[in-house]
C-alpha positions, 0 to 999 in steps of 0.5 A: 513511462520509465522502467518498472521495478519489481520486488518479490517478498514473502507475501508475493510481489510488489512493483513500482510502475516507473522506478524514476517517478517522484511519487513512486506509485506502488502496486501489489499482488499478494497472498493474504488471509486465513488458511493459506489465503487467496491472491489479491491485486491491490491498487495496480498500475499497469507496467510491462511484464506485470501480467506474467509476474501476477500469473506466477504468484497466482499459480493455477488458482487465479486472482480472488479480487482486485482492491481499490483502497483510495477513492480519488486515484482509480489507477488501473484497477478496472482494467486489471479486474477485467483482464484477470476475470476477477471482481473489483472491490472498490473501497471495501470499508465493510470488508470482503466476506470470507477473505479473512481480511480486516478493513481499517478506516483511515479517512472517510471525508468528502474529498478523501476516502481511504481504507487500509487492509489488515491481514492478522494471519499474515501480520500484514498491513496495506495502506494506500496513501496515508503513509508511504516509504517514498522519499517525498513522504519521509522526514529525515531518516524515517523508514516510513512517513505520513502523507504531507497533508496528514502530518498535522493530524495523522491517522493514529489508529494505524499505530494500534496494529503491529505488522511484520509487513507494511506495503504502501501505495508509494514506495517499497515495502517494509518487512521484518520485526522492526516494521511495527516500530517504524510505523508507530514512530512515524505516526507519533512524531508526525507533527513535530517533524513537519519542518524536516518533512518540508526539507525532504519534499523540496529535496525530492523535487530537486 
């Protein structure tokens, strides 16, 4: 495994386990929810130094839970939950009681089950797979792109939300007032940008 890349932001911490990886798997340790929120670790991939970084975000209160938001990629969720002494919430389609977090069903199919997490209090949206910011996902000059397998039928429900923070399972986060527009644009133009997306995938692999 290569060197990780850590990104600190207003919600806490995100990291790429291997900054040179094509798919740029991203993980997050963030404080979300009503009343100041709690600390959640989301879709983690292990990396050198990550435990110390999580401890800094969590402070003395610890981690409220580890979230696995996609069925087919467990990543290191179980291992993190065990060593953090936190519950593992696998595919929390019905939400997490008392968290202030809203589940958003992205897909619930036999071979693809995915839930996003929306925190209205923080105007934050975490999407594990359907959209991403890695070069492999994006067409042309998009800031965020739809997963190549979903471009023909993108999850337009995500466009109903207007996040200030977008964290995905692939690539670095997007923050600020332009975030919602970037997400809406990616979903609205997903199908017609398929040719550009193919070019981007080829270039990313090259």
